[in-house]
C-alpha positions in Angstrom: 49.1 -17.2 -22.1 48.1 -17.7 -25.9 45.1 -19.4 -24.4 44.1 -16.4 -22.1 44.3 -14.0 -25.4 42.0 -16.3 -27.2 39.6 -15.8 -24.7 39.6 -12.3 -24.9 38.9 -12.3 -28.7 36.2 -15.4 -28.2 33.0 -14.5 -28.7 32.0 -17.0 -26.0 34.4 -14.9 -23.8 32.7 -13.9 -20.4 33.8 -10.3 -21.5 32.1 -10.3 -24.7 28.8 -12.0 -23.2 29.1 -8.9 -20.7 29.4 -6.4 -23.3 26.3 -7.6 -25.5 24.2 -8.1 -22.0 24.9 -4.4 -21.2 24.1 -3.6 -24.8 20.9 -5.7 -25.2 19.7 -3.8 -21.5 20.9 -0.7 -23.2 18.7 -1.3 -26.4 15.5 -2.5 -24.2 15.7 0.9 -21.8 16.2 3.0 -25.1 13.0 1.4 -26.6 11.0 1.5 -23.1 11.5 5.3 -22.6 10.6 5.8 -26.3 7.5 4.0 -25.8 6.5 5.3 -22.2 8.1 8.7 -21.7 5.5 9.6 -19.0 6.4 6.5 -17.2 10.2 7.1 -17.8 9.5 10.5 -15.9 7.1 8.9 -13.0 10.3 6.7 -12.3 12.9 9.5 -12.3 10.4 11.6 -9.7 9.9 8.7 -7.7 13.8 8.1 -7.1 14.4 11.6 -6.7 11.9 11.8 -4.0 13.4 8.9 -2.3 17.0 10.0 -2.7 15.9 13.3 -1.2 13.8 11.6 1.5 17.2 9.4 2.2 19.7 12.2 2.6 19.6 14.6 5.2 18.3 17.8 6.0 20.0 21.3 5.3 19.4 23.9 8.2 17.8 26.5 5.0 15.5 23.7 4.1 14.3 22.9 7.3 13.8 26.9 7.7 11.9 26.9 4.5 9.8 23.8 4.8 8.7 24.1 8.5 6.1 26.5 8.3 4.6 24.6 4.9 4.3 21.6 6.6 3.1 23.1 9.8 0.3 24.0 7.6 -0.6 21.2 5.9 -0.3 19.1 9.0 -2.7 21.3 10.4 -4.9 21.5 7.4 -5.0 17.8 7.2 -6.1 17.5 11.2 -9.0 20.2 10.6 -10.4 18.4 7.6 -10.3 15.0 9.7 -12.0 16.7 12.6 -14.8 17.8 10.4 -15.1 14.7 8.6 -15.0 12.8 12.0 -17.5 15.4 13.7 -19.9 15.4 10.7 -19.8 11.6 10.1 -20.8 11.3 13.6 -23.4 13.7 13.4 -25.2 12.1 10.6 -24.7 8.3 12.2 -26.4 9.6 15.2 -29.3 11.2 13.2 -30.3 8.0 11.7 -30.2 6.3 14.8 -26.6 4.2 14.3 -24.3 4.8 17.2 -22.3 2.9 19.6 -24.8 2.0 22.1 -27.0 0.9 19.2 -24.4 -1.1 17.7 -23.7 -2.9 20.9 -27.4 -3.3 21.5 -28.2 -4.7 18.0 -24.5 -6.9 18.3 -26.3 -8.1 21.9 -29.6 -9.2 20.3 -28.0 -11.1 17.7 -25.6 -13.0 19.8 -29.1 -13.6 21.8 -30.6 -14.7 18.9 -28.4 -17.0 17.2 -27.6 -18.6 21.0 -31.3 -19.6 21.2 -31.2 -20.6 17.3 -28.6 -22.9 18.6 -30.4 -24.4 21.8 -33.4 -25.0 19.4 -31.6 -26.9 17.0 -30.0 -28.8 19.6 -33.2 -29.7 21.3 -34.7 -30.4 17.8 -32.2 -32.7 17.4 -32.3 -34.5 20.8 -35.5 -35.1 20.3 -35.6 -36.4 16.9 -32.7 -38.8 18.4 -35.3 -39.9 21.1 -38.1 -40.6 19.0 -36.2 -42.4 16.5 
Protein backbone atom coordinates (compact mmCIF):
# COMPACT_ATOMS: atom_id res chain seq x y z
CA UNK A 1 0.00 0.00 0.00
CA UNK A 2 2.82 2.38 0.74
CA UNK A 3 4.23 1.77 -2.75
CA UNK A 4 0.87 2.63 -4.36
CA UNK A 5 0.74 5.95 -2.49
CA UNK A 6 4.26 6.73 -3.67
CA UNK A 7 3.20 6.02 -7.31
CA UNK A 8 0.46 8.63 -7.00
CA UNK A 9 2.91 11.36 -6.00
CA UNK A 10 5.77 10.16 -8.23
CA UNK A 11 6.44 12.43 -11.20
CA UNK A 12 6.80 9.42 -13.53
CA UNK A 13 3.49 7.84 -12.58
CA UNK A 14 0.91 7.09 -15.26
CA UNK A 15 -1.44 9.59 -13.68
CA UNK A 16 1.14 12.37 -13.77
CA UNK A 17 2.10 11.54 -17.39
CA UNK A 18 -1.59 11.68 -18.37
CA UNK A 19 -1.98 15.08 -16.71
CA UNK A 20 1.11 16.40 -18.48
CA UNK A 21 -0.09 15.02 -21.83
CA UNK A 22 -3.48 16.67 -21.34
CA UNK A 23 -1.88 20.01 -20.46
CA UNK A 24 0.43 19.79 -23.47
CA UNK A 25 -2.47 19.02 -25.83
CA UNK A 26 -4.51 21.87 -24.32
CA UNK A 27 -1.62 24.30 -24.77
CA UNK A 28 -1.09 23.23 -28.42
CA UNK A 29 -4.80 23.57 -29.16
CA UNK A 30 -4.87 27.03 -27.58
CA UNK A 31 -1.82 28.09 -29.62
CA UNK A 32 -3.38 26.76 -32.84
CA UNK A 33 -6.68 28.52 -32.19
CA UNK A 34 -4.84 31.76 -31.49
CA UNK A 35 -2.80 31.52 -34.70
CA UNK A 36 -5.57 30.35 -37.05
CA UNK A 37 -9.02 31.33 -35.80
CA UNK A 38 -10.58 30.93 -39.27
CA UNK A 39 -9.27 27.38 -39.44
CA UNK A 40 -10.86 26.68 -36.07
CA UNK A 41 -14.12 28.23 -37.29
CA UNK A 42 -14.07 26.08 -40.45
CA UNK A 43 -13.40 23.00 -38.33
CA UNK A 44 -16.31 23.87 -36.07
CA UNK A 45 -18.63 24.36 -39.03
CA UNK A 46 -17.53 21.05 -40.55
CA UNK A 47 -18.06 19.26 -37.24
CA UNK A 48 -21.50 20.85 -36.89
CA UNK A 49 -22.45 19.81 -40.43
CA UNK A 50 -21.32 16.26 -39.73
CA UNK A 51 -23.33 16.09 -36.52
CA UNK A 52 -26.37 17.57 -38.28
CA UNK A 53 -26.06 15.01 -41.07
CA UNK A 54 -25.97 12.16 -38.56
CA UNK A 55 -28.99 13.30 -36.55
CA UNK A 56 -32.45 12.36 -37.82
CA UNK A 57 -34.54 15.16 -39.33
CA UNK A 58 -37.57 16.39 -37.46
CA UNK A 59 -40.93 16.93 -39.16
CA UNK A 60 -40.55 20.69 -38.83
CA UNK A 61 -37.16 20.62 -40.52
CA UNK A 62 -38.52 18.45 -43.30
CA UNK A 63 -41.42 20.84 -43.92
CA UNK A 64 -39.11 23.86 -43.92
CA UNK A 65 -36.27 22.37 -45.97
CA UNK A 66 -38.23 20.39 -48.59
CA UNK A 67 -39.33 23.38 -50.75
CA UNK A 68 -35.86 24.89 -50.76
CA UNK A 69 -34.26 21.53 -51.52
CA UNK A 70 -36.65 21.05 -54.46
CA UNK A 71 -35.85 24.49 -55.86
CA UNK A 72 -32.11 23.89 -55.56
CA UNK A 73 -32.41 20.45 -57.16
CA UNK A 74 -34.57 21.79 -60.01
CA UNK A 75 -32.16 24.67 -60.60
CA UNK A 76 -29.21 22.30 -60.68
CA UNK A 77 -30.98 20.04 -63.18
CA UNK A 78 -31.84 23.00 -65.39
CA UNK A 79 -28.25 24.29 -65.27
CA UNK A 80 -26.88 20.85 -66.12
CA UNK A 81 -29.29 20.48 -69.04
CA UNK A 82 -28.45 23.94 -70.39
CA UNK A 83 -24.71 23.27 -70.11
CA UNK A 84 -25.04 19.89 -71.82
CA UNK A 85 -27.17 21.29 -74.65
CA UNK A 86 -24.91 24.27 -75.23
CA UNK A 87 -21.79 22.10 -75.17
CA UNK A 88 -23.32 19.64 -77.63
CA UNK A 89 -24.35 22.47 -79.97
CA UNK A 90 -20.87 24.00 -79.90
CA UNK A 91 -19.15 20.67 -80.54
CA UNK A 92 -21.55 19.91 -83.41
CA UNK A 93 -20.83 23.36 -84.91
CA UNK A 94 -17.13 22.49 -84.85
CA UNK A 95 -17.83 19.14 -86.49
CA UNK A 96 -17.01 17.22 -83.32
CA UNK A 97 -19.77 14.73 -82.67
CA UNK A 98 -20.08 11.07 -81.80
CA UNK A 99 -20.08 9.86 -85.42
CA UNK A 100 -17.04 11.98 -86.26
CA UNK A 101 -15.26 10.70 -83.16
CA UNK A 102 -15.98 7.07 -84.03
CA UNK A 103 -14.75 7.67 -87.59
CA UNK A 104 -11.56 9.31 -86.31
CA UNK A 105 -10.86 6.41 -83.94
CA UNK A 106 -11.54 3.87 -86.70
CA UNK A 107 -9.13 5.70 -89.03
CA UNK A 108 -6.53 5.87 -86.29
CA UNK A 109 -6.80 2.14 -85.59
CA UNK A 110 -6.61 1.35 -89.32
CA UNK A 111 -3.54 3.55 -89.60
CA UNK A 112 -1.91 1.86 -86.62
CA UNK A 113 -2.70 -1.56 -88.09
CA UNK A 114 -1.21 -0.58 -91.45
CA UNK A 115 1.89 0.84 -89.75
CA UNK A 116 2.34 -2.34 -87.71
CA UNK A 117 2.00 -4.52 -90.83
CA UNK A 118 4.45 -2.36 -92.77
CA UNK A 119 6.95 -2.51 -89.90
CA UNK A 120 6.60 -6.28 -89.64
CA UNK A 121 7.05 -6.68 -93.41
CA UNK A 122 10.12 -4.45 -93.37
CA UNK A 123 11.60 -6.44 -90.48
CA UNK A 124 10.91 -9.75 -92.25
CA UNK A 125 12.49 -8.52 -95.48
CA UNK A 126 15.53 -7.28 -93.58
CA UNK A 127 15.96 -10.67 -91.95
CA UNK A 128 15.62 -12.47 -95.31
CA UNK A 129 18.24 -10.24 -96.95
CA UNK A 130 20.61 -10.47 -94.05
